[in-house]
CHARMM-style PDB file with segment names, atoms N, HN, CA, C and O in Angstrom:
ATOM      1  N   MET     1      49.400  34.571  -1.105  1.00  0.00      PROA
ATOM      2  CA  MET     1      48.650  33.746  -0.203  1.00  0.00      PROA
ATOM      3  C   MET     1      49.536  33.242   0.838  1.00  0.00      PROA
ATOM      4  O   MET     1      50.667  32.840   0.567  1.00  0.00      PROA
ATOM      5  N   ASP     2      49.056  33.249   2.029  1.00  0.00      PROA
ATOM      6  HN  ASP     2      48.137  33.576   2.249  1.00  0.00      PROA
ATOM      7  CA  ASP     2      49.895  32.679   3.115  1.00  0.00      PROA
ATOM      8  C   ASP     2      49.446  31.206   3.334  1.00  0.00      PROA
ATOM      9  O   ASP     2      48.467  30.735   2.753  1.00  0.00      PROA
ATOM     10  N   GLU     3      50.195  30.528   4.180  1.00  0.00      PROA
ATOM     11  HN  GLU     3      50.990  30.910   4.652  1.00  0.00      PROA
ATOM     12  CA  GLU     3      49.944  29.077   4.285  1.00  0.00      PROA
ATOM     13  C   GLU     3      48.525  28.793   4.781  1.00  0.00      PROA
ATOM     14  O   GLU     3      47.941  27.820   4.303  1.00  0.00      PROA
ATOM     15  N   ALA     4      47.948  29.519   5.652  1.00  0.00      PROA
ATOM     16  HN  ALA     4      48.423  30.309   6.040  1.00  0.00      PROA
ATOM     17  CA  ALA     4      46.604  29.293   6.185  1.00  0.00      PROA
ATOM     18  C   ALA     4      45.623  29.391   5.011  1.00  0.00      PROA
ATOM     19  O   ALA     4      44.728  28.560   4.861  1.00  0.00      PROA
ATOM     20  N   GLU     5      45.813  30.429   4.179  1.00  0.00      PROA
ATOM     21  HN  GLU     5      46.540  31.105   4.301  1.00  0.00      PROA
ATOM     22  CA  GLU     5      44.841  30.562   3.073  1.00  0.00      PROA
ATOM     23  C   GLU     5      44.991  29.443   2.017  1.00  0.00      PROA
ATOM     24  O   GLU     5      44.025  28.983   1.410  1.00  0.00      PROA
ATOM     25  N   ILE     6      46.224  29.050   1.845  1.00  0.00      PROA
ATOM     26  HN  ILE     6      47.009  29.425   2.339  1.00  0.00      PROA
ATOM     27  CA  ILE     6      46.403  27.976   0.852  1.00  0.00      PROA
ATOM     28  C   ILE     6      45.777  26.635   1.411  1.00  0.00      PROA
ATOM     29  O   ILE     6      45.114  25.895   0.684  1.00  0.00      PROA
ATOM     30  N   ARG     7      46.014  26.376   2.691  1.00  0.00      PROA
ATOM     31  HN  ARG     7      46.552  26.977   3.282  1.00  0.00      PROA
ATOM     32  CA  ARG     7      45.335  25.210   3.325  1.00  0.00      PROA
ATOM     33  C   ARG     7      43.825  25.255   3.252  1.00  0.00      PROA
ATOM     34  O   ARG     7      43.223  24.233   2.923  1.00  0.00      PROA
ATOM     35  N   ALA     8      43.181  26.352   3.532  1.00  0.00      PROA
ATOM     36  HN  ALA     8      43.670  27.183   3.799  1.00  0.00      PROA
ATOM     37  CA  ALA     8      41.823  26.592   3.377  1.00  0.00      PROA
ATOM     38  C   ALA     8      41.301  26.354   1.990  1.00  0.00      PROA
ATOM     39  O   ALA     8      40.313  25.653   1.771  1.00  0.00      PROA
ATOM     40  N   ARG     9      42.012  26.972   1.047  1.00  0.00      PROA
ATOM     41  HN  ARG     9      42.814  27.542   1.225  1.00  0.00      PROA
ATOM     42  CA  ARG     9      41.628  26.864  -0.376  1.00  0.00      PROA
ATOM     43  C   ARG     9      41.706  25.325  -0.793  1.00  0.00      PROA
ATOM     44  O   ARG     9      40.837  24.833  -1.513  1.00  0.00      PROA
ATOM     45  N   ILE    10      42.735  24.622  -0.331  1.00  0.00      PROA
ATOM     46  HN  ILE    10      43.441  25.021   0.253  1.00  0.00      PROA
ATOM     47  CA  ILE    10      42.925  23.195  -0.615  1.00  0.00      PROA
ATOM     48  C   ILE    10      41.721  22.327  -0.054  1.00  0.00      PROA
ATOM     49  O   ILE    10      41.223  21.417  -0.716  1.00  0.00      PROA
ATOM     50  N   GLU    11      41.327  22.648   1.112  1.00  0.00      PROA
ATOM     51  HN  GLU    11      41.732  23.388   1.650  1.00  0.00      PROA
ATOM     52  CA  GLU    11      40.186  21.940   1.721  1.00  0.00      PROA
ATOM     53  C   GLU    11      38.913  22.207   1.039  1.00  0.00      PROA
ATOM     54  O   GLU    11      38.097  21.295   0.907  1.00  0.00      PROA
ATOM     55  N   MET    12      38.674  23.439   0.579  1.00  0.00      PROA
ATOM     56  HN  MET    12      39.337  24.180   0.686  1.00  0.00      PROA
ATOM     57  CA  MET    12      37.588  23.783  -0.197  1.00  0.00      PROA
ATOM     58  C   MET    12      37.455  23.002  -1.478  1.00  0.00      PROA
ATOM     59  O   MET    12      36.410  22.464  -1.845  1.00  0.00      PROA
ATOM     60  N   LEU    13      38.705  22.982  -2.190  1.00  0.00      PROA
ATOM     61  HN  LEU    13      39.554  23.419  -1.893  1.00  0.00      PROA
ATOM     62  CA  LEU    13      38.836  22.298  -3.492  1.00  0.00      PROA
ATOM     63  C   LEU    13      38.519  20.807  -3.341  1.00  0.00      PROA
ATOM     64  O   LEU    13      37.794  20.198  -4.128  1.00  0.00      PROA
ATOM     65  N   LYS    14      39.123  20.256  -2.257  1.00  0.00      PROA
ATOM     66  HN  LYS    14      39.712  20.751  -1.617  1.00  0.00      PROA
ATOM     67  CA  LYS    14      38.946  18.832  -1.983  1.00  0.00      PROA
ATOM     68  C   LYS    14      37.436  18.476  -1.803  1.00  0.00      PROA
ATOM     69  O   LYS    14      36.960  17.449  -2.286  1.00  0.00      PROA
ATOM     70  N   GLN    15      36.709  19.374  -1.087  1.00  0.00      PROA
ATOM     71  HN  GLN    15      37.095  20.209  -0.695  1.00  0.00      PROA
ATOM     72  CA  GLN    15      35.283  19.163  -0.918  1.00  0.00      PROA
ATOM     73  C   GLN    15      34.538  19.247  -2.194  1.00  0.00      PROA
ATOM     74  O   GLN    15      33.609  18.472  -2.426  1.00  0.00      PROA
ATOM     75  N   ASP    16      34.931  20.206  -3.070  1.00  0.00      PROA
ATOM     76  HN  ASP    16      35.684  20.836  -2.882  1.00  0.00      PROA
ATOM     77  CA  ASP    16      34.312  20.294  -4.417  1.00  0.00      PROA
ATOM     78  C   ASP    16      34.632  19.035  -5.144  1.00  0.00      PROA
ATOM     79  O   ASP    16      33.735  18.515  -5.808  1.00  0.00      PROA
ATOM     80  N   HSD    17      35.789  18.496  -5.093  1.00  0.00      PROA
ATOM     81  HN  HSD    17      36.518  18.918  -4.553  1.00  0.00      PROA
ATOM     82  CA  HSD    17      36.209  17.283  -5.813  1.00  0.00      PROA
ATOM     83  C   HSD    17      35.381  16.127  -5.351  1.00  0.00      PROA
ATOM     84  O   HSD    17      34.952  15.342  -6.197  1.00  0.00      PROA
ATOM     85  N   ARG    18      35.104  15.942  -4.010  1.00  0.00      PROA
ATOM     86  HN  ARG    18      35.453  16.579  -3.323  1.00  0.00      PROA
ATOM     87  CA  ARG    18      34.245  14.914  -3.498  1.00  0.00      PROA
ATOM     88  C   ARG    18      32.822  15.094  -4.010  1.00  0.00      PROA
ATOM     89  O   ARG    18      32.183  14.135  -4.443  1.00  0.00      PROA
ATOM     90  N   ASP    19      32.330  16.333  -3.957  1.00  0.00      PROA
ATOM     91  HN  ASP    19      32.849  17.112  -3.605  1.00  0.00      PROA
ATOM     92  CA  ASP    19      30.988  16.576  -4.482  1.00  0.00      PROA
ATOM     93  C   ASP    19      30.816  16.185  -5.878  1.00  0.00      PROA
ATOM     94  O   ASP    19      29.763  15.650  -6.227  1.00  0.00      PROA
ATOM     95  N   LEU    20      31.825  16.421  -6.762  1.00  0.00      PROA
ATOM     96  HN  LEU    20      32.680  16.855  -6.479  1.00  0.00      PROA
ATOM     97  CA  LEU    20      31.734  16.036  -8.168  1.00  0.00      PROA
ATOM     98  C   LEU    20      31.808  14.546  -8.288  1.00  0.00      PROA
ATOM     99  O   LEU    20      31.147  13.969  -9.152  1.00  0.00      PROA
ATOM    100  N   ASP    21      32.601  13.885  -7.443  1.00  0.00      PROA
ATOM    101  HN  ASP    21      33.138  14.354  -6.741  1.00  0.00      PROA
ATOM    102  CA  ASP    21      32.597  12.395  -7.427  1.00  0.00      PROA
ATOM    103  C   ASP    21      31.242  11.849  -7.156  1.00  0.00      PROA
ATOM    104  O   ASP    21      30.805  10.901  -7.809  1.00  0.00      PROA
ATOM    105  N   THR    22      30.528  12.460  -6.152  1.00  0.00      PROA
ATOM    106  HN  THR    22      30.883  13.230  -5.622  1.00  0.00      PROA
ATOM    107  CA  THR    22      29.161  11.996  -5.799  1.00  0.00      PROA
ATOM    108  C   THR    22      28.273  12.255  -7.049  1.00  0.00      PROA
ATOM    109  O   THR    22      27.514  11.376  -7.456  1.00  0.00      PROA
ATOM    110  N   ALA    23      28.371  13.447  -7.643  1.00  0.00      PROA
ATOM    111  HN  ALA    23      28.988  14.161  -7.312  1.00  0.00      PROA
ATOM    112  CA  ALA    23      27.448  13.829  -8.768  1.00  0.00      PROA
ATOM    113  C   ALA    23      27.747  12.902 -10.050  1.00  0.00      PROA
ATOM    114  O   ALA    23      26.842  12.578 -10.819  1.00  0.00      PROA
ATOM    115  N   ILE    24      28.989  12.528 -10.211  1.00  0.00      PROA
ATOM    116  HN  ILE    24      29.724  12.791  -9.587  1.00  0.00      PROA
ATOM    117  CA  ILE    24      29.247  11.616 -11.304  1.00  0.00      PROA
ATOM    118  C   ILE    24      28.703  10.232 -11.025  1.00  0.00      PROA
ATOM    119  O   ILE    24      28.164   9.577 -11.917  1.00  0.00      PROA
ATOM    120  N   ASP    25      28.839   9.801  -9.831  1.00  0.00      PROA
ATOM    121  HN  ASP    25      29.278  10.333  -9.107  1.00  0.00      PROA
ATOM    122  CA  ASP    25      28.259   8.449  -9.495  1.00  0.00      PROA
ATOM    123  C   ASP    25      26.705   8.458  -9.658  1.00  0.00      PROA
ATOM    124  O   ASP    25      26.102   7.514 -10.168  1.00  0.00      PROA
ATOM    125  N   ALA    26      26.126   9.534  -9.214  1.00  0.00      PROA
ATOM    126  HN  ALA    26      26.615  10.301  -8.800  1.00  0.00      PROA
ATOM    127  CA  ALA    26      24.688   9.566  -9.328  1.00  0.00      PROA
ATOM    128  C   ALA    26      24.241   9.689 -10.809  1.00  0.00      PROA
ATOM    129  O   ALA    26      23.210   9.125 -11.176  1.00  0.00      PROA
ATOM    130  N   LEU    27      24.963  10.381 -11.622  1.00  0.00      PROA
ATOM    131  HN  LEU    27      25.801  10.839 -11.324  1.00  0.00      PROA
ATOM    132  CA  LEU    27      24.649  10.615 -13.024  1.00  0.00      PROA
ATOM    133  C   LEU    27      24.822   9.230 -13.733  1.00  0.00      PROA
ATOM    134  O   LEU    27      24.071   8.925 -14.660  1.00  0.00      PROA
ATOM    135  N   ARG    28      25.804   8.400 -13.300  1.00  0.00      PROA
ATOM    136  HN  ARG    28      26.414   8.648 -12.547  1.00  0.00      PROA
ATOM    137  CA  ARG    28      26.053   7.118 -13.979  1.00  0.00      PROA
ATOM    138  C   ARG    28      24.954   6.135 -13.587  1.00  0.00      PROA
ATOM    139  O   ARG    28      24.791   5.131 -14.280  1.00  0.00      PROA
ATOM    140  N   GLN    29      24.213   6.358 -12.548  1.00  0.00      PROA
ATOM    141  HN  GLN    29      24.346   7.175 -11.986  1.00  0.00      PROA
ATOM    142  CA  GLN    29      23.167   5.465 -12.116  1.00  0.00      PROA
ATOM    143  C   GLN    29      21.843   5.662 -12.913  1.00  0.00      PROA
ATOM    144  O   GLN    29      20.951   4.815 -12.861  1.00  0.00      PROA
ATOM    145  N   LEU    30      21.739   6.758 -13.622  1.00  0.00      PROA
ATOM    146  HN  LEU    30      22.463   7.447 -13.664  1.00  0.00      PROA
ATOM    147  CA  LEU    30      20.542   7.054 -14.369  1.00  0.00      PROA
ATOM    148  C   LEU    30      20.509   6.086 -15.582  1.00  0.00      PROA
ATOM    149  O   LEU    30      21.557   5.706 -16.103  1.00  0.00      PROA
ATOM    150  N   PRO    31      19.276   5.690 -16.027  1.00  0.00      PROA
ATOM    151  CA  PRO    31      19.104   4.889 -17.185  1.00  0.00      PROA
ATOM    152  C   PRO    31      19.746   5.405 -18.481  1.00  0.00      PROA
ATOM    153  O   PRO    31      20.333   4.634 -19.240  1.00  0.00      PROA
ATOM    154  N   ASN    32      19.634   6.634 -18.708  1.00  0.00      PROA
ATOM    155  HN  ASN    32      19.157   7.261 -18.091  1.00  0.00      PROA
ATOM    156  CA  ASN    32      20.279   7.262 -19.872  1.00  0.00      PROA
ATOM    157  C   ASN    32      21.070   8.522 -19.433  1.00  0.00      PROA
ATOM    158  O   ASN    32      20.561   9.637 -19.553  1.00  0.00      PROA
ATOM    159  N   PRO    33      22.211   8.362 -18.966  1.00  0.00      PROA
ATOM    160  CA  PRO    33      23.022   9.502 -18.401  1.00  0.00      PROA
ATOM    161  C   PRO    33      23.387  10.420 -19.522  1.00  0.00      PROA
ATOM    162  O   PRO    33      23.584   9.987 -20.658  1.00  0.00      PROA
ATOM    163  N   ASP    34      23.481  11.728 -19.199  1.00  0.00      PROA
ATOM    164  HN  ASP    34      23.321  12.080 -18.277  1.00  0.00      PROA
ATOM    165  CA  ASP    34      23.860  12.820 -20.133  1.00  0.00      PROA
ATOM    166  C   ASP    34      25.428  12.673 -20.269  1.00  0.00      PROA
ATOM    167  O   ASP    34      26.173  13.099 -19.386  1.00  0.00      PROA
ATOM    168  N   MET    35      25.873  12.089 -21.346  1.00  0.00      PROA
ATOM    169  HN  MET    35      25.268  11.743 -22.063  1.00  0.00      PROA
ATOM    170  CA  MET    35      27.313  11.822 -21.457  1.00  0.00      PROA
ATOM    171  C   MET    35      28.141  13.113 -21.560  1.00  0.00      PROA
ATOM    172  O   MET    35      29.298  13.147 -21.142  1.00  0.00      PROA
ATOM    173  N   ILE    36      27.535  14.180 -22.125  1.00  0.00      PROA
ATOM    174  HN  ILE    36      26.595  14.152 -22.465  1.00  0.00      PROA
ATOM    175  CA  ILE    36      28.206  15.517 -22.227  1.00  0.00      PROA
ATOM    176  C   ILE    36      28.449  16.044 -20.806  1.00  0.00      PROA
ATOM    177  O   ILE    36      29.548  16.430 -20.408  1.00  0.00      PROA
ATOM    178  N   LEU    37      27.342  16.027 -20.092  1.00  0.00      PROA
ATOM    179  HN  LEU    37      26.449  15.714 -20.416  1.00  0.00      PROA
ATOM    180  CA  LEU    37      27.453  16.495 -18.721  1.00  0.00      PROA
ATOM    181  C   LEU    37      28.417  15.686 -17.915  1.00  0.00      PROA
ATOM    182  O   LEU    37      29.165  16.266 -17.128  1.00  0.00      PROA
ATOM    183  N   LEU    38      28.452  14.404 -18.051  1.00  0.00      PROA
ATOM    184  HN  LEU    38      27.844  13.933 -18.689  1.00  0.00      PROA
ATOM    185  CA  LEU    38      29.372  13.496 -17.381  1.00  0.00      PROA
ATOM    186  C   LEU    38      30.827  13.828 -17.701  1.00  0.00      PROA
ATOM    187  O   LEU    38      31.671  13.846 -16.805  1.00  0.00      PROA
ATOM    188  N   GLN    39      31.118  14.087 -18.960  1.00  0.00      PROA
ATOM    189  HN  GLN    39      30.432  14.072 -19.687  1.00  0.00      PROA
ATOM    190  CA  GLN    39      32.460  14.490 -19.429  1.00  0.00      PROA
ATOM    191  C   GLN    39      32.852  15.844 -18.822  1.00  0.00      PROA
ATOM    192  O   GLN    39      33.991  16.060 -18.408  1.00  0.00      PROA
ATOM    193  N   ARG    40      31.873  16.732 -18.787  1.00  0.00      PROA
ATOM    194  HN  ARG    40      30.948  16.556 -19.123  1.00  0.00      PROA
ATOM    195  CA  ARG    40      32.147  18.070 -18.142  1.00  0.00      PROA
ATOM    196  C   ARG    40      32.538  17.937 -16.703  1.00  0.00      PROA
ATOM    197  O   ARG    40      33.484  18.579 -16.248  1.00  0.00      PROA
ATOM    198  N   PHE    41      31.807  17.092 -15.965  1.00  0.00      PROA
ATOM    199  HN  PHE    41      31.038  16.571 -16.335  1.00  0.00      PROA
ATOM    200  CA  PHE    41      32.082  16.891 -14.528  1.00  0.00      PROA
ATOM    201  C   PHE    41      33.450  16.203 -14.345  1.00  0.00      PROA
ATOM    202  O   PHE    41      34.197  16.560 -13.434  1.00  0.00      PROA
ATOM    203  N   LYS    42      33.771  15.263 -15.166  1.00  0.00      PROA
ATOM    204  HN  LYS    42      33.164  14.973 -15.906  1.00  0.00      PROA
ATOM    205  CA  LYS    42      35.096  14.630 -15.139  1.00  0.00      PROA
ATOM    206  C   LYS    42      36.235  15.618 -15.422  1.00  0.00      PROA
ATOM    207  O   LYS    42      37.275  15.596 -14.764  1.00  0.00      PROA
ATOM    208  N   LYS    43      36.011  16.479 -16.415  1.00  0.00      PROA
ATOM    209  HN  LYS    43      35.166  16.496 -16.950  1.00  0.00      PROA
ATOM    210  CA  LYS    43      37.073  17.505 -16.816  1.00  0.00      PROA
ATOM    211  C   LYS    43      37.210  18.525 -15.619  1.00  0.00      PROA
ATOM    212  O   LYS    43      38.318  18.958 -15.301  1.00  0.00      PROA
ATOM    213  N   LYS    44      36.082  18.888 -14.981  1.00  0.00      PROA
ATOM    214  HN  LYS    44      35.182  18.537 -15.239  1.00  0.00      PROA
ATOM    215  CA  LYS    44      36.169  19.754 -13.823  1.00  0.00      PROA
ATOM    216  C   LYS    44      36.894  19.121 -12.724  1.00  0.00      PROA
ATOM    217  O   LYS    44      37.718  19.761 -12.070  1.00  0.00      PROA
ATOM    218  N   LYS    45      36.607  17.803 -12.472  1.00  0.00      PROA
ATOM    219  HN  LYS    45      35.938  17.283 -13.003  1.00  0.00      PROA
ATOM    220  CA  LYS    45      37.318  17.090 -11.396  1.00  0.00      PROA
ATOM    221  C   LYS    45      38.779  17.028 -11.660  1.00  0.00      PROA
ATOM    222  O   LYS    45      39.566  17.191 -10.727  1.00  0.00      PROA
ATOM    223  N   LEU    46      39.191  16.803 -12.862  1.00  0.00      PROA
ATOM    224  HN  LEU    46      38.552  16.671 -13.620  1.00  0.00      PROA
ATOM    225  CA  LEU    46      40.664  16.804 -13.107  1.00  0.00      PROA
ATOM    226  C   LEU    46      41.294  18.165 -12.924  1.00  0.00      PROA
ATOM    227  O   LEU    46      42.420  18.256 -12.435  1.00  0.00      PROA
ATOM    228  N   MET    47      40.571  19.277 -13.318  1.00  0.00      PROA
ATOM    229  HN  MET    47      39.657  19.203 -13.716  1.00  0.00      PROA
ATOM    230  CA  MET    47      41.091  20.539 -13.071  1.00  0.00      PROA
ATOM    231  C   MET    47      41.269  20.870 -11.610  1.00  0.00      PROA
ATOM    232  O   MET    47      42.231  21.516 -11.194  1.00  0.00      PROA
ATOM    233  N   LEU    48      40.280  20.389 -10.833  1.00  0.00      PROA
ATOM    234  HN  LEU    48      39.499  19.864 -11.171  1.00  0.00      PROA
ATOM    235  CA  LEU    48      40.369  20.561  -9.399  1.00  0.00      PROA
ATOM    236  C   LEU    48      41.551  19.812  -8.838  1.00  0.00      PROA
ATOM    237  O   LEU    48      42.232  20.330  -7.954  1.00  0.00      PROA
ATOM    238  N   LYS    49      41.821  18.627  -9.309  1.00  0.00      PROA
ATOM    239  HN  LYS    49      41.268  18.205 -10.027  1.00  0.00      PROA
ATOM    240  CA  LYS    49      42.843  17.750  -8.838  1.00  0.00      PROA
ATOM    241  C   LYS    49      44.217  18.466  -9.126  1.00  0.00      PROA
ATOM    242  O   LYS    49      45.083  18.511  -8.252  1.00  0.00      PROA
ATOM    243  N   ASP    50      44.390  19.003 -10.324  1.00  0.00      PROA
ATOM    244  HN  ASP    50      43.687  18.966 -11.034  1.00  0.00      PROA
ATOM    245  CA  ASP    50      45.599  19.794 -10.709  1.00  0.00      PROA
ATOM    246  C   ASP    50      45.810  20.944  -9.890  1.00  0.00      PROA
ATOM    247  O   ASP    50      46.928  21.229  -9.462  1.00  0.00      PROA
ATOM    248  N   GLU    51      44.703  21.673  -9.635  1.00  0.00      PROA
ATOM    249  HN  GLU    51      43.795  21.441  -9.983  1.00  0.00      PROA
ATOM    250  CA  GLU    51      44.903  22.915  -8.730  1.00  0.00      PROA
ATOM    251  C   GLU    51      45.246  22.559  -7.326  1.00  0.00      PROA
ATOM    252  O   GLU    51      46.041  23.256  -6.694  1.00  0.00      PROA
ATOM    253  N   ILE    52      44.660  21.461  -6.788  1.00  0.00      PROA
ATOM    254  HN  ILE    52      44.015  20.895  -7.301  1.00  0.00      PROA
ATOM    255  CA  ILE    52      45.062  20.978  -5.479  1.00  0.00      PROA
ATOM    256  C   ILE    52      46.536  20.641  -5.376  1.00  0.00      PROA
ATOM    257  O   ILE    52      47.225  20.992  -4.419  1.00  0.00      PROA
ATOM    258  N   ALA    53      46.983  19.946  -6.401  1.00  0.00      PROA
ATOM    259  HN  ALA    53      46.423  19.660  -7.179  1.00  0.00      PROA
ATOM    260  CA  ALA    53      48.428  19.489  -6.453  1.00  0.00      PROA
ATOM    261  C   ALA    53      49.329  20.731  -6.509  1.00  0.00      PROA
ATOM    262  O   ALA    53      50.352  20.759  -5.824  1.00  0.00      PROA
ATOM    263  N   MET    54      48.986  21.756  -7.297  1.00  0.00      PROA
ATOM    264  HN  MET    54      48.155  21.733  -7.853  1.00  0.00      PROA
ATOM    265  CA  MET    54      49.705  22.941  -7.466  1.00  0.00      PROA
ATOM    266  C   MET    54      49.818  23.652  -6.115  1.00  0.00      PROA
ATOM    267  O   MET    54      50.900  24.101  -5.735  1.00  0.00      PROA
ATOM    268  N   LEU    55      48.705  23.753  -5.398  1.00  0.00      PROA
ATOM    269  HN  LEU    55      47.826  23.389  -5.707  1.00  0.00      PROA
ATOM    270  CA  LEU    55      48.666  24.447  -4.065  1.00  0.00      PROA
ATOM    271  C   LEU    55      49.486  23.675  -3.059  1.00  0.00      PROA
ATOM    272  O   LEU    55      50.221  24.266  -2.268  1.00  0.00      PROA
ATOM    273  N   GLU    56      49.373  22.401  -3.079  1.00  0.00      PROA
ATOM    274  HN  GLU    56      48.776  21.920  -3.721  1.00  0.00      PROA
ATOM    275  CA  GLU    56      50.089  21.514  -2.192  1.00  0.00      PROA
ATOM    276  C   GLU    56      51.571  21.670  -2.340  1.00  0.00      PROA
ATOM    277  O   GLU    56      52.320  21.647  -1.363  1.00  0.00      PROA
ATOM    278  N   ASP    57      52.022  21.844  -3.672  1.00  0.00      PROA
ATOM    279  HN  ASP    57      51.413  21.863  -4.466  1.00  0.00      PROA
ATOM    280  CA  ASP    57      53.426  22.052  -3.946  1.00  0.00      PROA
ATOM    281  C   ASP    57      53.943  23.385  -3.375  1.00  0.00      PROA
ATOM    282  O   ASP    57      55.129  23.522  -3.076  1.00  0.00      PROA
ATOM    283  N   GLN    58      53.044  24.354  -3.232  1.00  0.00      PROA
ATOM    284  HN  GLN    58      52.080  24.242  -3.475  1.00  0.00      PROA
ATOM    285  CA  GLN    58      53.455  25.595  -2.652  1.00  0.00      PROA
ATOM    286  C   GLN    58      53.702  25.498  -1.202  1.00  0.00      PROA
ATOM    287  O   GLN    58      54.413  26.329  -0.637  1.00  0.00      PROA
ATOM    288  N   LEU    59      53.133  24.496  -0.561  1.00  0.00      PROA
ATOM    289  HN  LEU    59      52.556  23.821  -1.020  1.00  0.00      PROA
ATOM    290  CA  LEU    59      53.382  24.318   0.866  1.00  0.00      PROA
ATOM    291  C   LEU    59      54.664  23.641   1.170  1.00  0.00      PROA
ATOM    292  O   LEU    59      55.164  23.730   2.292  1.00  0.00      PROA
ATOM    293  N   ILE    60      55.235  22.940   0.174  1.00  0.00      PROA
ATOM    294  HN  ILE    60      54.829  22.867  -0.737  1.00  0.00      PROA
ATOM    295  CA  ILE    60      56.598  22.264   0.410  1.00  0.00      PROA
ATOM    296  C   ILE    60      57.633  23.230   0.086  1.00  0.00      PROA
ATOM    297  O   ILE    60      57.669  23.829  -0.989  1.00  0.00      PROA
ATOM    298  N   PRO    61      58.566  23.389   1.126  1.00  0.00      PROA
ATOM    299  CA  PRO    61      59.655  24.418   0.933  1.00  0.00      PROA
ATOM    300  C   PRO    61      60.611  23.893  -0.151  1.00  0.00      PROA
ATOM    301  O   PRO    61      60.828  22.695  -0.331  1.00  0.00      PROA
ATOM    302  N   ASP    62      61.150  24.867  -0.838  1.00  0.00      PROA
ATOM    303  HN  ASP    62      60.974  25.841  -0.692  1.00  0.00      PROA
ATOM    304  CA  ASP    62      62.132  24.566  -1.918  1.00  0.00      PROA
ATOM    305  C   ASP    62      63.453  24.103  -1.278  1.00  0.00      PROA
ATOM    306  O   ASP    62      64.033  24.866  -0.505  1.00  0.00      PROA
ATOM    307  N   ILE    63      63.952  22.892  -1.563  1.00  0.00      PROA
ATOM    308  HN  ILE    63      63.481  22.272  -2.191  1.00  0.00      PROA
ATOM    309  CA  ILE    63      65.185  22.423  -0.983  1.00  0.00      PROA
ATOM    310  C   ILE    63      66.165  22.271  -2.129  1.00  0.00      PROA
ATOM    311  O   ILE    63      65.897  21.512  -3.060  1.00  0.00      PROA
ATOM    312  N   ILE    64      67.261  22.948  -2.095  1.00  0.00      PROA
ATOM    313  HN  ILE    64      67.479  23.565  -1.339  1.00  0.00      PROA
ATOM    314  CA  ILE    64      68.302  22.779  -3.061  1.00  0.00      PROA
ATOM    315  C   ILE    64      69.191  21.640  -2.636  1.00  0.00      PROA
ATOM    316  O   ILE    64      69.794  21.686  -1.564  1.00  0.00      PROA
ATOM    317  N   ALA    65      69.286  20.570  -3.500  1.00  0.00      PROA
ATOM    318  HN  ALA    65      68.796  20.533  -4.371  1.00  0.00      PROA
ATOM    319  CA  ALA    65      70.014  19.366  -3.136  1.00  0.00      PROA
ATOM    320  C   ALA    65      71.455  19.586  -3.491  1.00  0.00      PROA
ATOM    321  OT1 ALA    65      72.285  18.702  -3.279  1.00  0.00      PROA
TER     322      ALA     65
END
């Protein structure tokens, strides 16, 4: 993956992360939220966050101190 592809993937993942945030908030507003679905959304959100961090690390050049 080149830098442009990595940046595009990061933006897509960040959008998915925001969408999940919105879905989690909406689900919490329900009188009887589906707790299993809520946990799945939270787990997916954490996975996205980890992938974003990994990709962002690829953009930082390795510097030997």
